[in-house]
MARSEKOL-632445 format. One record per residue: y, x, z of N, C-alpha, C, O in turn; residue number from 1; residue in three letters. Coordinates in steps of 0.05 Angstrom, whole numbers, plus 5000, padded with zeros to 4 digits. Last residue first. Example, Ala and Ser with C-alpha at 12.3 -4.5 7.8 and 13.67 -1.06 7.14 Angstrom:
// MARSEKOL-632445
+--------+-------+------+---------+--------+------+--------+-------+------+--------+-------+------+-----+--------+
| nnorth | neast |  nup | canorth | caeast | caup | cnorth | ceast |  cup | onorth | oeast |  oup | num | residu |
+--------+-------+------+---------+--------+------+--------+-------+------+--------+-------+------+-----+--------+
|   4955 |  5257 | 5142 |    4979 |   5273 | 5143 |   5001 |  5258 | 5157 |   5023 |  5268 | 5161 |   2 |    Ser |
|   4886 |  5264 | 5156 |    4910 |   5246 | 5156 |   4934 |  5264 | 5156 |   4934 |  5285 | 5169 |   1 |    Ala |
+--------+-------+------+---------+--------+------+--------+-------+------+--------+-------+------+-----+--------+
END
This chain:
// MARSEKOL-632445
+--------+-------+------+---------+--------+------+--------+-------+------+--------+-------+------+-----+--------+
| nnorth | neast |  nup | canorth | caeast | caup | cnorth | ceast |  cup | onorth | oeast |  oup | num | residu |
+--------+-------+------+---------+--------+------+--------+-------+------+--------+-------+------+-----+--------+
|   5174 |  4796 | 5255 |    5152 |   4798 | 5275 |   5156 |  4781 | 5299 |   5139 |  4782 | 5317 | 156 |    Unk |
|   5218 |  4791 | 5223 |    5195 |   4774 | 5218 |   5173 |  4775 | 5239 |   5155 |  4758 | 5241 | 155 |    Unk |
|   5253 |  4831 | 5238 |    5262 |   4802 | 5239 |   5238 |  4782 | 5237 |   5239 |  4760 | 5247 | 154 |    Unk |
|   5224 |  4876 | 5226 |    5227 |   4868 | 5254 |   5236 |  4839 | 5257 |   5229 |  4825 | 5275 | 153 |    Unk |
|   5231 |  4881 | 5170 |    5204 |   4874 | 5183 |   5207 |  4863 | 5210 |   5194 |  4844 | 5217 | 152 |    Unk |
|   5286 |  4895 | 5167 |    5275 |   4870 | 5155 |   5250 |  4861 | 5165 |   5246 |  4837 | 5170 | 151 |    Unk |
|   5284 |  4943 | 5196 |    5301 |   4921 | 5205 |   5292 |  4895 | 5193 |   5291 |  4875 | 5207 | 150 |    Unk |
|   5250 |  4974 | 5164 |    5242 |   4967 | 5192 |   5259 |  4943 | 5201 |   5248 |  4925 | 5214 | 149 |    Unk |
|   5281 |  4979 | 5118 |    5255 |   4965 | 5116 |   5247 |  4957 | 5144 |   5239 |  4934 | 5148 | 148 |    Unk |
|   5322 |  5010 | 5139 |    5328 |   4984 | 5127 |   5303 |  4967 | 5124 |   5305 |  4943 | 5128 | 147 |    Unk |
|   5295 |  5056 | 5152 |    5308 |   5040 | 5175 |   5315 |  5012 | 5165 |   5315 |  4993 | 5180 | 146 |    Unk |
|   5281 |  5077 | 5105 |    5260 |   5064 | 5121 |   5272 |  5047 | 5144 |   5261 |  5027 | 5153 | 145 |    Unk |
|   5324 |  5065 | 5050 |    5320 |   5079 | 5076 |   5299 |  5063 | 5092 |   5300 |  5038 | 5092 | 144 |    Unk |
|   5298 |  5063 | 4985 |    5308 |   5046 | 5007 |   5303 |  5061 | 5033 |   5280 |  5069 | 5038 | 143 |    Unk |
|   5298 |  5073 | 4917 |    5298 |   5086 | 4943 |   5311 |  5067 | 4964 |   5333 |  5056 | 4959 | 142 |    Unk |
|   5271 |  5013 | 4884 |    5284 |   5039 | 4886 |   5285 |  5050 | 4913 |   5274 |  5037 | 4931 | 141 |    Unk |
|   5274 |  4951 | 4912 |    5269 |   4965 | 4886 |   5285 |  4991 | 4889 |   5308 |  4991 | 4895 | 140 |    Unk |
|   5249 |  4907 | 4955 |    5264 |   4933 | 4955 |   5257 |  4949 | 4931 |   5235 |  4960 | 4930 | 139 |    Unk |
|   5250 |  4838 | 4966 |    5241 |   4860 | 4949 |   5259 |  4883 | 4951 |   5283 |  4879 | 4951 | 138 |    Unk |
|   5230 |  4791 | 5016 |    5249 |   4809 | 5004 |   5235 |  4829 | 4988 |   5213 |  4838 | 4993 | 137 |    Unk |
|   5190 |  4752 | 5023 |    5217 |   4749 | 5037 |   5237 |  4766 | 5023 |   5259 |  4758 | 5019 | 136 |    Unk |
|   5136 |  4716 | 4999 |    5153 |   4740 | 4995 |   5181 |  4735 | 5006 |   5194 |  4715 | 4998 | 135 |    Unk |
|   5090 |  4688 | 5044 |    5115 |   4682 | 5027 |   5131 |  4709 | 5025 |   5138 |  4721 | 5045 | 134 |    Unk |
|   5050 |  4691 | 5081 |    5046 |   4701 | 5054 |   5067 |  4696 | 5034 |   5063 |  4699 | 5010 | 133 |    Unk |
|   5063 |  4677 | 5131 |    5050 |   4657 | 5114 |   5045 |  4666 | 5086 |   5037 |  4650 | 5069 | 132 |    Unk |
|   5088 |  4720 | 5151 |    5063 |   4714 | 5163 |   5048 |  4692 | 5148 |   5023 |  4689 | 5152 | 131 |    Unk |
|   5121 |  4749 | 5093 |    5120 |   4738 | 5121 |   5092 |  4732 | 5129 |   5074 |  4737 | 5113 | 130 |    Unk |
|   5127 |  4809 | 5057 |    5117 |   4782 | 5059 |   5116 |  4774 | 5090 |   5110 |  4790 | 5108 | 129 |    Unk |
|   5162 |  4854 | 5015 |    5158 |   4844 | 5043 |   5149 |  4815 | 5044 |   5163 |  4798 | 5032 | 128 |    Unk |
|   5152 |  4908 | 4974 |    5154 |   4878 | 4975 |   5145 |  4870 | 5003 |   5124 |  4877 | 5013 | 127 |    Unk |
|   5178 |  4963 | 4940 |    5166 |   4952 | 4965 |   5173 |  4923 | 4967 |   5196 |  4914 | 4963 | 126 |    Unk |
|   5177 |  5016 | 4897 |    5181 |   4986 | 4899 |   5165 |  4977 | 4922 |   5142 |  4984 | 4924 | 125 |    Unk |
|   5205 |  5077 | 4873 |    5188 |   5062 | 4891 |   5195 |  5032 | 4890 |   5218 |  5025 | 4883 | 124 |    Unk |
|   5196 |  5050 | 4807 |    5185 |   5060 | 4833 |   5206 |  5078 | 4848 |   5222 |  5091 | 4835 | 123 |    Unk |
|   5198 |  4993 | 4765 |    5210 |   5017 | 4775 |   5197 |  5024 | 4802 |   5188 |  5007 | 4817 | 122 |    Unk |
|   5180 |  4944 | 4743 |    5162 |   4966 | 4746 |   5172 |  4992 | 4758 |   5157 |  5012 | 4761 | 121 |    Unk |
|   5213 |  4899 | 4742 |    5212 |   4917 | 4719 |   5194 |  4940 | 4721 |   5191 |  4955 | 4701 | 120 |    Unk |
|   5237 |  4860 | 4781 |    5225 |   4886 | 4787 |   5227 |  4904 | 4763 |   5243 |  4924 | 4763 | 119 |    Unk |
|   5252 |  4808 | 4774 |    5273 |   4829 | 4773 |   5263 |  4857 | 4776 |   5279 |  4876 | 4774 | 118 |    Unk |
|   5206 |  4778 | 4782 |    5217 |   4780 | 4754 |   5240 |  4801 | 4752 |   5246 |  4810 | 4730 | 117 |    Unk |
|   5155 |  4800 | 4820 |    5184 |   4796 | 4821 |   5195 |  4800 | 4794 |   5195 |  4822 | 4784 | 116 |    Unk |
|   5102 |  4788 | 4809 |    5110 |   4796 | 4836 |   5139 |  4792 | 4839 |   5148 |  4780 | 4859 | 115 |    Unk |
|   5100 |  4773 | 4756 |    5087 |   4756 | 4776 |   5095 |  4762 | 4804 |   5094 |  4745 | 4821 | 114 |    Unk |
|   5123 |  4817 | 4732 |    5139 |   4792 | 4733 |   5126 |  4772 | 4753 |   5140 |  4757 | 4766 | 113 |    Unk |
|   5082 |  4855 | 4737 |    5106 |   4860 | 4749 |   5122 |  4834 | 4753 |   5133 |  4830 | 4775 | 112 |    Unk |
|   5043 |  4829 | 4702 |    5037 |   4837 | 4730 |   5064 |  4839 | 4746 |   5066 |  4827 | 4767 | 111 |    Unk |
|   5071 |  4828 | 4654 |    5063 |   4805 | 4666 |   5056 |  4807 | 4696 |   5063 |  4790 | 4712 | 110 |    Unk |
|   5077 |  4884 | 4645 |    5100 |   4867 | 4647 |   5094 |  4840 | 4661 |   5109 |  4831 | 4678 | 109 |    Unk |
|   5022 |  4902 | 4642 |    5041 |   4911 | 4663 |   5066 |  4893 | 4668 |   5074 |  4887 | 4691 | 108 |    Unk |
|   4965 |  4871 | 4632 |    4993 |   4871 | 4620 |   5012 |  4877 | 4643 |   5017 |  4860 | 4661 | 107 |    Unk |
|   4923 |  4885 | 4663 |    4918 |   4882 | 4634 |   4945 |  4883 | 4620 |   4947 |  4895 | 4598 | 106 |    Unk |
|   4930 |  4928 | 4717 |    4937 |   4904 | 4704 |   4932 |  4906 | 4674 |   4937 |  4927 | 4662 | 105 |    Unk |
|   4916 |  4959 | 4768 |    4901 |   4959 | 4743 |   4907 |  4932 | 4729 |   4889 |  4915 | 4730 | 104 |    Unk |
|   4937 |  4998 | 4819 |    4947 |   4977 | 4800 |   4931 |  4980 | 4774 |   4933 |  5000 | 4760 | 103 |    Unk |
|   4897 |  5008 | 4873 |    4906 |   5020 | 4848 |   4913 |  4997 | 4829 |   4897 |  4980 | 4823 | 102 |    Unk |
|   4902 |  5011 | 4945 |    4895 |   4999 | 4919 |   4906 |  5015 | 4896 |   4922 |  5033 | 4899 | 101 |    Unk |
|   4881 |  5012 | 5011 |    4894 |   5026 | 4990 |   4884 |  5016 | 4963 |   4860 |  5012 | 4959 | 100 |    Unk |
|   4892 |  4990 | 5078 |    4881 |   4986 | 5052 |   4897 |  5000 | 5030 |   4921 |  5000 | 5030 |  99 |    Unk |
|   4908 |  5045 | 5124 |    4905 |   5017 | 5116 |   4893 |  5015 | 5088 |   4885 |  5035 | 5076 |  98 |    Unk |
|   4919 |  5098 | 5132 |    4893 |   5087 | 5142 |   4889 |  5059 | 5134 |   4866 |  5049 | 5137 |  97 |    Unk |
|   4948 |  5157 | 5111 |    4947 |   5128 | 5106 |   4918 |  5118 | 5115 |   4898 |  5128 | 5106 |  96 |    Unk |
|   4961 |  5211 | 5117 |    4949 |   5196 | 5139 |   4949 |  5165 | 5136 |   4949 |  5150 | 5155 |  95 |    Unk |
|   4978 |  5244 | 5078 |    4998 |   5229 | 5092 |   4988 |  5210 | 5114 |   5003 |  5195 | 5126 |  94 |    Unk |
|   4929 |  5263 | 5059 |    4948 |   5281 | 5071 |   4969 |  5266 | 5087 |   4977 |  5276 | 5108 |  93 |    Unk |
|   4906 |  5215 | 5038 |    4894 |   5228 | 5060 |   4913 |  5247 | 5074 |   4913 |  5247 | 5098 |  92 |    Unk |
|   4944 |  5204 | 4996 |    4939 |   5184 | 5018 |   4926 |  5197 | 5042 |   4934 |  5191 | 5064 |  91 |    Unk |
|   4938 |  5251 | 4964 |    4963 |   5245 | 4978 |   4959 |  5225 | 5001 |   4970 |  5229 | 5023 |  90 |    Unk |
|   4883 |  5243 | 4948 |    4892 |   5267 | 4963 |   4918 |  5262 | 4979 |   4920 |  5268 | 5002 |  89 |    Unk |
|   4889 |  5196 | 4918 |    4872 |   5196 | 4943 |   4879 |  5220 | 4961 |   4879 |  5218 | 4985 |  88 |    Unk |
|   4919 |  5216 | 4876 |    4930 |   5195 | 4893 |   4915 |  5194 | 4920 |   4927 |  5192 | 4942 |  87 |    Unk |
|   4884 |  5252 | 4853 |    4908 |   5262 | 4864 |   4921 |  5241 | 4884 |   4932 |  5249 | 4905 |  86 |    Unk |
|   4845 |  5216 | 4836 |    4837 |   5237 | 4854 |   4862 |  5248 | 4867 |   4862 |  5253 | 4891 |  85 |    Unk |
|   4874 |  5184 | 4798 |    4866 |   5172 | 4822 |   4857 |  5193 | 4843 |   4862 |  5188 | 4866 |  84 |    Unk |
|   4890 |  5197 | 4748 |    4904 |   5210 | 4768 |   4895 |  5199 | 4796 |   4909 |  5205 | 4816 |  83 |    Unk |
|   4866 |  5167 | 4709 |    4855 |   5195 | 4711 |   4871 |  5210 | 4733 |   4866 |  5234 | 4736 |  82 |    Unk |
|   4893 |  5118 | 4713 |    4865 |   5121 | 4723 |   4856 |  5149 | 4727 |   4842 |  5154 | 4746 |  81 |    Unk |
|   4960 |  5128 | 4734 |    4940 |   5124 | 4714 |   4912 |  5129 | 4726 |   4909 |  5143 | 4745 |  80 |    Unk |
|   4992 |  5101 | 4792 |    4983 |   5124 | 4777 |   4963 |  5114 | 4755 |   4950 |  5093 | 4758 |  79 |    Unk |
|   5009 |  5067 | 4829 |    5015 |   5057 | 4801 |   5007 |  5081 | 4781 |   5015 |  5081 | 4758 |  78 |    Unk |
|   4976 |  5046 | 4887 |    4983 |   5068 | 4869 |   4987 |  5057 | 4840 |   4972 |  5041 | 4830 |  77 |    Unk |
|   4995 |  5010 | 4940 |    4984 |   5007 | 4914 |   4994 |  5029 | 4895 |   5018 |  5031 | 4890 |  76 |    Unk |
|   4984 |  4998 | 5009 |    4994 |   5016 | 4989 |   4980 |  5011 | 4962 |   4955 |  5007 | 4961 |  75 |    Unk |
|   5007 |  4960 | 5062 |    4986 |   4961 | 5040 |   4998 |  4979 | 5018 |   5021 |  4974 | 5011 |  74 |    Unk |
|   5014 |  4952 | 5130 |    5023 |   4967 | 5107 |   5000 |  4967 | 5086 |   4977 |  4973 | 5093 |  73 |    Unk |
|   5025 |  4899 | 5175 |    5007 |   4915 | 5159 |   5021 |  4927 | 5136 |   5039 |  4914 | 5124 |  72 |    Unk |
|   5038 |  4875 | 5242 |    5048 |   4886 | 5215 |   5027 |  4903 | 5201 |   5013 |  4919 | 5214 |  71 |    Unk |
|   5035 |  4857 | 5294 |    5027 |   4841 | 5272 |   5036 |  4849 | 5245 |   5042 |  4833 | 5228 |  70 |    Unk |
|   5042 |  4891 | 5335 |    5060 |   4867 | 5335 |   5053 |  4849 | 5310 |   5065 |  4827 | 5307 |  69 |    Unk |
|   5011 |  4934 | 5323 |    5003 |   4917 | 5346 |   5020 |  4891 | 5348 |   5012 |  4872 | 5362 |  68 |    Unk |
|   5041 |  4960 | 5282 |    5015 |   4947 | 5277 |   5008 |  4928 | 5298 |   4998 |  4906 | 5291 |  67 |    Unk |
|   5087 |  4990 | 5290 |    5089 |   4960 | 5290 |   5063 |  4946 | 5287 |   5062 |  4921 | 5289 |  66 |    Unk |
|   5073 |  5044 | 5290 |    5091 |   5034 | 5311 |   5089 |  5003 | 5313 |   5089 |  4992 | 5335 |  65 |    Unk |
|   5045 |  5049 | 5242 |    5032 |   5055 | 5267 |   5047 |  5044 | 5291 |   5035 |  5035 | 5311 |  64 |    Unk |
|   5084 |  5036 | 5204 |    5061 |   5018 | 5207 |   5046 |  5023 | 5234 |   5037 |  5004 | 5247 |  63 |    Unk |
|   5116 |  5081 | 5211 |    5127 |   5054 | 5217 |   5104 |  5034 | 5221 |   5105 |  5017 | 5240 |  62 |    Unk |
|   5083 |  5122 | 5194 |    5093 |   5121 | 5221 |   5102 |  5094 | 5229 |   5096 |  5085 | 5250 |  61 |    Unk |
|   5079 |  5105 | 5140 |    5055 |   5107 | 5156 |   5062 |  5106 | 5186 |   5049 |  5092 | 5202 |  60 |    Unk |
|   5131 |  5110 | 5123 |    5120 |   5083 | 5124 |   5094 |  5084 | 5141 |   5089 |  5065 | 5156 |  59 |    Unk |
|   5135 |  5166 | 5126 |    5153 |   5149 | 5143 |   5142 |  5122 | 5144 |   5143 |  5110 | 5165 |  58 |    Unk |
|   5102 |  5181 | 5086 |    5095 |   5189 | 5114 |   5112 |  5173 | 5134 |   5102 |  5167 | 5156 |  57 |    Unk |
|   5127 |  5156 | 5040 |    5101 |   5150 | 5048 |   5096 |  5158 | 5077 |   5086 |  5141 | 5092 |  56 |    Unk |
|   5177 |  5177 | 5022 |    5177 |   5155 | 5041 |   5150 |  5148 | 5053 |   5149 |  5136 | 5074 |  55 |    Unk |
|   5165 |  5219 | 4987 |    5181 |   5224 | 5012 |   5180 |  5202 | 5031 |   5181 |  5206 | 5055 |  54 |    Unk |
|   5136 |  5193 | 4948 |    5122 |   5213 | 4964 |   5138 |  5219 | 4989 |   5127 |  5224 | 5011 |  53 |    Unk |
|   5178 |  5163 | 4925 |    5153 |   5150 | 4936 |   5139 |  5168 | 4955 |   5131 |  5159 | 4977 |  52 |    Unk |
|   5213 |  5203 | 4906 |    5221 |   5186 | 4929 |   5198 |  5170 | 4942 |   5198 |  5166 | 4966 |  51 |    Unk |
|   5178 |  5226 | 4866 |    5186 |   5241 | 4889 |   5196 |  5223 | 4912 |   5188 |  5227 | 4935 |  50 |    Unk |
|   5123 |  5206 | 4834 |    5149 |   5195 | 4842 |   5157 |  5209 | 4868 |   5146 |  5204 | 4890 |  49 |    Unk |
|   5073 |  5222 | 4822 |    5094 |   5236 | 4807 |   5122 |  5228 | 4815 |   5142 |  5239 | 4806 |  48 |    Unk |
|   5040 |  5187 | 4850 |    5040 |   5215 | 4857 |   5063 |  5230 | 4845 |   5072 |  5249 | 4856 |  47 |    Unk |
|   5073 |  5124 | 4866 |    5058 |   5142 | 4848 |   5059 |  5170 | 4856 |   5079 |  5178 | 4869 |  46 |    Unk |
|   5075 |  5057 | 4892 |    5081 |   5085 | 4891 |   5065 |  5099 | 4870 |   5047 |  5088 | 4858 |  45 |    Unk |
|   5087 |  4999 | 4927 |    5080 |   5009 | 4901 |   5091 |  5038 | 4899 |   5115 |  5042 | 4904 |  44 |    Unk |
|   5071 |  4969 | 4985 |    5085 |   4993 | 4974 |   5073 |  5002 | 4949 |   5050 |  5012 | 4949 |  43 |    Unk |
|   5081 |  4912 | 5020 |    5066 |   4923 | 4998 |   5082 |  4945 | 4986 |   5105 |  4940 | 4978 |  42 |    Unk |
|   5076 |  4893 | 5085 |    5094 |   4906 | 5067 |   5076 |  4920 | 5045 |   5059 |  4937 | 5052 |  41 |    Unk |
|   5068 |  4833 | 5122 |    5056 |   4855 | 5105 |   5077 |  4866 | 5087 |   5093 |  4851 | 5075 |  40 |    Unk |
|   5053 |  4802 | 5182 |    5075 |   4810 | 5165 |   5064 |  4833 | 5148 |   5053 |  4852 | 5159 |  39 |    Unk |
|   4999 |  4756 | 5187 |    5012 |   4783 | 5193 |   5034 |  4787 | 5174 |   5034 |  4776 | 5152 |  38 |    Unk |
|   4979 |  4710 | 5169 |    4981 |   4712 | 5199 |   4994 |  4739 | 5208 |   4999 |  4743 | 5231 |  37 |    Unk |
|   4946 |  4736 | 5115 |    4957 |   4713 | 5128 |   4958 |  4716 | 5157 |   4938 |  4725 | 5168 |  36 |    Unk |
|   4922 |  4774 | 5086 |    4938 |   4783 | 5106 |   4954 |  4761 | 5121 |   4972 |  4766 | 5136 |  35 |    Unk |
|   4897 |  4750 | 5042 |    4880 |   4763 | 5062 |   4895 |  4772 | 5086 |   4882 |  4778 | 5107 |  34 |    Unk |
|   4941 |  4736 | 5009 |    4927 |   4716 | 5025 |   4910 |  4727 | 5048 |   4907 |  4715 | 5069 |  33 |    Unk |
|   4949 |  4786 | 4983 |    4970 |   4775 | 5002 |   4957 |  4753 | 5020 |   4963 |  4753 | 5044 |  32 |    Unk |
|   4901 |  4789 | 4955 |    4908 |   4810 | 4975 |   4929 |  4799 | 4996 |   4927 |  4803 | 5020 |  31 |    Unk |
|   4903 |  4747 | 4920 |    4883 |   4746 | 4942 |   4889 |  4767 | 4963 |   4884 |  4762 | 4987 |  30 |    Unk |
|   4946 |  4765 | 4888 |    4948 |   4741 | 4903 |   4929 |  4739 | 4925 |   4936 |  4729 | 4946 |  29 |    Unk |
|   4920 |  4812 | 4867 |    4944 |   4814 | 4883 |   4949 |  4788 | 4901 |   4956 |  4790 | 4924 |  28 |    Unk |
|   4879 |  4790 | 4836 |    4873 |   4805 | 4860 |   4897 |  4809 | 4879 |   4893 |  4809 | 4903 |  27 |    Unk |
|   4909 |  4768 | 4795 |    4893 |   4751 | 4812 |   4886 |  4764 | 4838 |   4888 |  4752 | 4859 |  26 |    Unk |
|   4932 |  4817 | 4774 |    4948 |   4794 | 4782 |   4933 |  4777 | 4801 |   4943 |  4771 | 4823 |  25 |    Unk |
|   4891 |  4870 | 4803 |    4905 |   4858 | 4780 |   4922 |  4833 | 4791 |   4924 |  4830 | 4815 |  24 |    Unk |
|   4869 |  4929 | 4831 |    4880 |   4903 | 4836 |   4896 |  4895 | 4810 |   4912 |  4910 | 4799 |  23 |    Unk |
|   4816 |  4973 | 4852 |    4833 |   4963 | 4831 |   4843 |  4935 | 4837 |   4828 |  4918 | 4848 |  22 |    Unk |
|   4819 |  5013 | 4908 |    4807 |   4989 | 4898 |   4826 |  4978 | 4876 |   4850 |  4975 | 4882 |  21 |    Unk |
|   4809 |  5076 | 4928 |    4829 |   5060 | 4914 |   4814 |  5037 | 4901 |   4797 |  5042 | 4884 |  20 |    Unk |
|   4795 |  5100 | 4993 |    4788 |   5094 | 4965 |   4807 |  5076 | 4953 |   4821 |  5061 | 4968 |  19 |    Unk |
|   4792 |  5149 | 5044 |    4804 |   5126 | 5031 |   4794 |  5123 | 5003 |   4785 |  5142 | 4991 |  18 |    Unk |
|   4737 |  5164 | 5085 |    4754 |   5172 | 5064 |   4767 |  5148 | 5050 |   4753 |  5128 | 5044 |  17 |    Unk |
|   4702 |  5143 | 5121 |    4730 |   5146 | 5131 |   4749 |  5154 | 5108 |   4773 |  5152 | 5111 |  16 |    Unk |
|   4654 |  5147 | 5094 |    4665 |   5120 | 5100 |   4694 |  5122 | 5108 |   4710 |  5103 | 5103 |  15 |    Unk |
|   4646 |  5202 | 5096 |    4651 |   5188 | 5071 |   4663 |  5161 | 5075 |   4681 |  5153 | 5060 |  14 |    Unk |
|   4637 |  5208 | 5151 |    4660 |   5220 | 5138 |   4667 |  5209 | 5112 |   4690 |  5205 | 5105 |  13 |    Unk |
|   4591 |  5178 | 5158 |    4615 |   5171 | 5171 |   4640 |  5183 | 5159 |   4661 |  5170 | 5157 |  12 |    Unk |
|   4557 |  5209 | 5126 |    4561 |   5180 | 5119 |   4586 |  5171 | 5133 |   4602 |  5157 | 5120 |  11 |    Unk |
|   4556 |  5257 | 5154 |    4566 |   5257 | 5127 |   4573 |  5228 | 5118 |   4593 |  5224 | 5104 |  10 |    Unk |
|   4533 |  5239 | 5202 |    4559 |   5250 | 5203 |   4572 |  5252 | 5174 |   4596 |  5248 | 5171 |   9 |    Unk |
|   4482 |  5224 | 5184 |    4500 |   5204 | 5196 |   4529 |  5213 | 5197 |   4548 |  5198 | 5192 |   8 |    Unk |
|   4463 |  5273 | 5165 |    4465 |   5251 | 5146 |   4485 |  5230 | 5158 |   4502 |  5220 | 5143 |   7 |    Unk |
|   4460 |  5300 | 5215 |    4478 |   5312 | 5193 |   4483 |  5289 | 5172 |   4506 |  5287 | 5163 |   6 |    Unk |
|   4422 |  5271 | 5241 |    4448 |   5272 | 5253 |   4468 |  5281 | 5232 |   4491 |  5271 | 5231 |   5 |    Unk |
|   4379 |  5282 | 5207 |    4387 |   5253 | 5210 |   4416 |  5254 | 5222 |   4433 |  5238 | 5213 |   4 |    Unk |
|   4373 |  5336 | 5214 |    4379 |   5324 | 5187 |   4390 |  5297 | 5189 |   4409 |  5289 | 5175 |   3 |    Unk |
|   4357 |  5338 | 5267 |    4382 |   5350 | 5259 |   4391 |  5340 | 5232 |   4415 |  5335 | 5229 |   2 |    Unk |
|   4306 |  5313 | 5263 |    4327 |   5301 | 5279 |   4355 |  5312 | 5271 |   4374 |  5297 | 5270 |   1 |    Unk |
+--------+-------+------+---------+--------+------+--------+-------+------+--------+-------+------+-----+--------+
END
């Protein structure tokens, strides 16, 4: 009986651990569609990006405050495949509970252009979508979280 309880506890702990699901151009479109009916903020970040790391805990707090009003935060790591363990560690430390992805594009330029032709892949990059899945605003580079919150609040 003790072994069964231990196995259940281990399974629950493993299920609670974040994982990075690969996302390419087609997957990104499906990802946006999956959040229809909710305002969604897609955050592209990387473990080596200091501004990304600084804003992540603030985005997590923002999502917790606005979740009940119809807001979702989705994070997409731009780290290389061999840095996924480090990315997962950051997500866990920062308390990210929502969907977490890993950018796995066959062609980075094509992927970036499909999201925003003006993007160019710079980090941090945050893209805001309305409840119908339409991109409303792009935030390229460091952006104060209060500015993100103001844009999100207009859509809620």
